Each structure stands twice: as C-alpha cells, then as structure tokens.
N, C-alpha and C positions, 0 to 999 in steps of 0.2 A: 504494500500500500504506500503510494507516494504521498508525502505530506508537504506540498508546496502550493497551498491554495492561492497565494498571491500571484502565481505564475499562470493561473487558469484563464481569467477573463481579460480581453484586450479590445481596444477600440472605443467608440464605434469607428468603423472605417467605411469609405465609399465603395460600393460594389454595383456594377451594372446589372447584375442578376438580382441583387437583394436590396438595392437602395443603400440606406445607412444600416450597417449590421454590426452588432456587438459580437465579437468572436469568442468562442469557448474552446480552449485547448485542453480537452479531456484525456489526451494521450501524451505521455512523455516522448521526447524525440529519441531516436526515430524508430518506433515500434510499429511494424506494419505487416500485412499479409503479402504485400508485393515489394519489389525493388525496381520500380519503373525506370527505364533508361533515361526518361526525360525529367525525372523529379528534380525540382529546384532545391530541395533540401539535401539532396545527395543520396548515396546508397543507403539501404536499410541496414541499421546496426543490429537490430533484433527482429528476426522473422518469427512472428507468432501466428497461430490460427485459433488457439484456444482462448475464448473470452475470459476476462478476469477483471478484478477491481484495481483501479489505479489511484483514484481519489475517492473520498467519502462523498456521497451525494449531497450531504448538508454543506460540505466545504464548497462544492461547486455552486450551490444555491446562494450561499452567503456572499461569495466572491462576485457572482454575477449581479446580485442585488446591490452591492456596493458600487459596482461600475455603472449600473443603471441610474443609481442615485446621483453619482458624479456627473453623468451625462445630462441628466435633467437639470441639475444646478447650473450647468453651462448652456442650457437651452439647446442641447444637441439632440436631434431626433434619432430614434432607433426604430427601424422598420422590422428587423428580425434579430433574434438571438440565434447565432449560427455556430453549429459544431463544425469547426474547421481546424482540426488539430495538427500536430507535427507527425501524425501517424494515421492509422485507420480508426475512425471514431467508433465503429461497431465492435471493435475488440473490447470495448468497455462493457462489462457485463451488467453494469448499473445504468446503461444508457436510457432504457425505458423509464426507469424510476426518476432519473434526472430530468427527462423531458416532461414528465408528469408534474414534478415539483416546480419546474420553471414556467409551466403553463399558467401557474397561479399569478405570475407577474403581468399577465394580460398582453404579452407580446408574442407574435408568431414565432414558431421554432423552425429552423432550417437545419438540415444535415447534408453535408457533402461527403459521399462515400464512394469507394472504388467498387462497391457491390459484391465483393468477393465472398462475403459471408451470408448472402441472401438465400443460399441453399438451406440455411438454418431457420427453422420456424420461429424460434424465439427472437432472432434478429429481425425478421420480417414484422413480427408483432410489435417490437420496440419502435421500429421506424414508423409504424402506422400511427403513433402518437404525435408525430411531428406534422407541421402544416405544409412543409415544402421539402422535398428530397431530391437530390441530384445523384444520378448513377453514372459511373464511368463505363462506357462501352466502346473500347478502342478497336475491337475486332471480334469476329465470330469464328476465326480460324485458329485452331489449336496451336499450330507451329508459330504463327505470328504472335499469338498471345504469350507464349513462352519467351519469344524474343523481345517483345516490347514491355511486358509487365513483369517478367521474371517472378512468377508466383511461388509461394511456398509449395514444396514438393507434394504435399497431400491434397492440394486443391485440384478440382476437375472443372474444366471450362463448361462442359455440357450441363453439369449440375448447377453452376453459377447462372448460366443463361436460363435454365428452367426456373431457378429461384427468382430471377428478375421478372420473368413472365408471371409467376404466381403472385409476386408482390404487386405488380401493376394491376392485378385483378381485384385486390382487396384494399388498396390504398385510396383513401378518399381526398387526399390533399393534392397539391400541385406536384406532378411527377415531371422531372427534368432529366435529360440525358446529356452527356458530354463525351465527345469523341476527339481525341488528340491525334492529329495527323503528323506522321514522321516521314520524311523524304526516303523513298525507296524501301519502306517497311510496310506501311499500311495505307499508302496514298494511291494505289492503283485502282482503276475503274471497277474491276470485278469485285475487289475487296470492299470498296465503298458501297457498291450496290447491295452486297450481302448485309453489311451493317445497317444500311437504310431499310432493307426489307425486314430485318429483325425489329428495329425501332418502330417501324410503321405499325407493327402488331401490339405495341405497348400503349398506344393512345397517349403519348406524352404531351404535356402542355407546351413544352418548348424543348428543342434540341440544339445544342451548341456544337459548333465545329471550332476546335482550338488548335493552336500550335505552341511549341515552347517559346516563351519570350524572355526567359531568364536562363542563365547557365545550367545545362542539364547534368544529371548524375554521370552520364557517359559522354566523354568529349566528342565522340564521333557523330553524335546525334545532330541531325539537321532538320529544321522545320520544312514541311511541305511548301512548295512554291505557290505563287498566286494562281497559276493555271490549275493546279490540283485542287486548291481550296475552292475556287470558283466552280470547278467541275463537281466537287462534292456537294456544294450548296445547291447547284441545279438538279443533281440527282435526288437529293432530299426533297426539294420542292416538287419535283415530278411525282413523287410518291405521297404528296399532300402532307408532308411533315412541316410543322412550323419551325423554321431553322434560322439561326443567327450565327454570326462569327463571335469568337472570343479571341482576339488577336492582340490584346494588350492595350487597347485604347481606353483611357480612363475618361470619365465624365458622362454627362447626359447626352447620349448620341442623338436623341430626337428633339432636343431643345431648339426652338426657333430663335435664331440670333439676329436675323436681318442681314447677316453677312453671308453672302452666297458661297464664299470660299470655305468658311467654317461649316456651313450646312452640307456642302458636298463632301468634305472630309469626314464629318461626323457620321453621315448616313452611310457612306461607302466603307466605313470601318466596321459596320454591322451587316449591311446588305450590299451585294454588288448591284449597281444600277445599269439597266440596259440603256443603250444609246438613245432610244426615243424618250425614255424617262428623264435622262439628263437634259435633253433638249427642252422638254416640257418645263423642268425646274428652272432652267436658264431663262426661258421665255417669261415665266412669272416674275423672275428677278430683273427682267429687262436688261440682260447682259448676253453677249454672244459666246460662241464656243472657244474663243481665244483663252478664256480663263482655264478651261480644261487642258488645253494644250500647254499652257504655262505650268500648271500643276504637275503635268507629266514630265516636263523638262526639269522641274525642281525636285523630281524624285519623290513627290508627295502622293501622286496618283498613278495608277497603272492601268493600261488597256489590256484586256484578256478576251478570248473568244470561246464560245461554246455553241456548238451546232450552228455555225456560220453567222452567229450574232455577236456583236461587240458589247462587252460589259466593262464598267469602270469600277475599280475598287481602290481603297486606300493602300498605299505601299506598305508592305508588312514591315514592322519595326526591326525584324531580324533578317530581312532580305540581304542586308549588307554583309552578313557573315559569309566568309569564304572558306572553302575546305583547306584544312591545314592550319587555320588560325586557332 
C-alpha cells in the first residue's frame, strides 16, 4: 500500500477531450499491463496484471476534495475528475469504490484506460460507475499488438477485444476510443480498416486518431504521416464513426476568433477540410485562397489527397522529426 496521498490529485489542466479536468494519479509510476513503444513516460518498470491496492480510497477522496476546494477558491472550473495515472488505472482494485466515493462531489468521472483488463468482469463493473471512459484500440492484429503495446505475457488480445465489446454493451456513459498510429507499424490501409470495423461495432460516442507528440519509450518510433492520418480519418468517416484527431494541438479548436488564419489552423488540427469546404470558409471571411497557400509555405498547413480529392490539415507538430535524430 503506497502512502503518498499528496502525490495523487493534480490540476485542473486543459484537455480537448474533457475541458478542464482534475487528474487523479491512482497508480505509482510506472506500473502497467503494457510497455507501449510510444509511451511518453518511458518503458514499464513493473509489469502487472493482477489488480491490487495502491492507495487507500479515503486518501484519494480527501486529496481530490482538497484540490477541488483549491480550484474553486481560485474560480477555476472543473468539468471532470479524470483517472489519468502514471500506469494503468484499472490495476487499482479499489477503482470502483473510489469512483463511487468521488461521485459524491457532484463532478463527472472520467477514466482513460488501455482496456487490457476488460476481459475481467469486475473491471468492467468498476468502469461502469464512471461517466466517461476512453479505451485504447491500436490494433486488432495479434502480431502488431505485441509489437506496439508489448503486453504482459499472460494477456490475450482476443479476450481483450471480447471484453471491450461486452463493456460497450453495458456501459451507459460516454464511450470513447483512441487509436495511436505509428509509421510502418499500424498505419497501413488494411490494418486501419480492421480497426475501424471493430470500433464501428462499439457505438462509441467519439473516436480519436492520435500520434506520438512527445519523446517515445523506443527511439525508433515515428508518428504516422499526414497522408496516413488523413486516410485513417476518411476510412473512419466512411464507416459512420464520429472521429477527430489528437495530434497535440492545445486549446479550443472550435472557438470562433474572427481570425481566418487561426480558424483554419484550429479546425484542421481536428478535422481535415476538403477543398470546397475551405473555399466556403474563405468566402465567409471574404478572403481569397492566397492565405492557404501562404500557410502551406510557412509549414503550418499541408495539402493531402484521398480518393482524388484534396484535403487540408494542420502540419503535424512532429513532422519535422527525421530518422536518425
């Protein structure tokens, strides 16, 4: 049992997914079921699959209550209390009890999990107490799963996918998925289509396509390029999945600024804009296409193609990374 309650709650911090969220670090670093090649925290120090207690639930409740009180005193809004720890949150055997206790604060609860323990009935039941749950689904291919997520040797992908499906059928809150695309690992068309087919069956409220934006655990890892990300987005949309990017842009992507440059960059950091859509937006702002051409020259915007149509998206923050660096 870890006794460092002061290390548990942090924030609130801005999040495009959750607005202003107060983080809950219910797992000491870095205890996880995976050792993902792209993890920004680094390689997993302690690989666990057996759920256990790390903090006393009352310690978590008191620490979070204190943080909420501090935030309110500074008039800082909190939209969610979010379990986003330095490891896998569902390894905490007291997670369900903690969520139940925190619900008394009247703030929605979110959990971001790699979904590796959803084959476990107790884990699914614990997560059902939350309001918002994000599940990692990087691949449905067993070989790629081992390469990208480096799971504990006892875990089985087919059981995990079955558990994800079972959870989606009983969860009444907002179900979110997140797929991290790695260059030449899981960014091929066939692989993306298989992932999209699986996610389509979950009826998720939102699905995010992401890339590594911070130094990964394995130095050889490279983010998928703009063409691959746009292709993934279009494949997800074709299957009627509500999809957005998570490529490291911070702030309110949909805020109207009255500044056409800011509007273009904010929108295209979340959704690629088709050429005709860009022209419509420019017409409303009463400006011509020269601004798009300038943003491309300044390496802020990029033109990509999908099925013979042009799309524009924000230049990825890590596109400048070169092999060997």
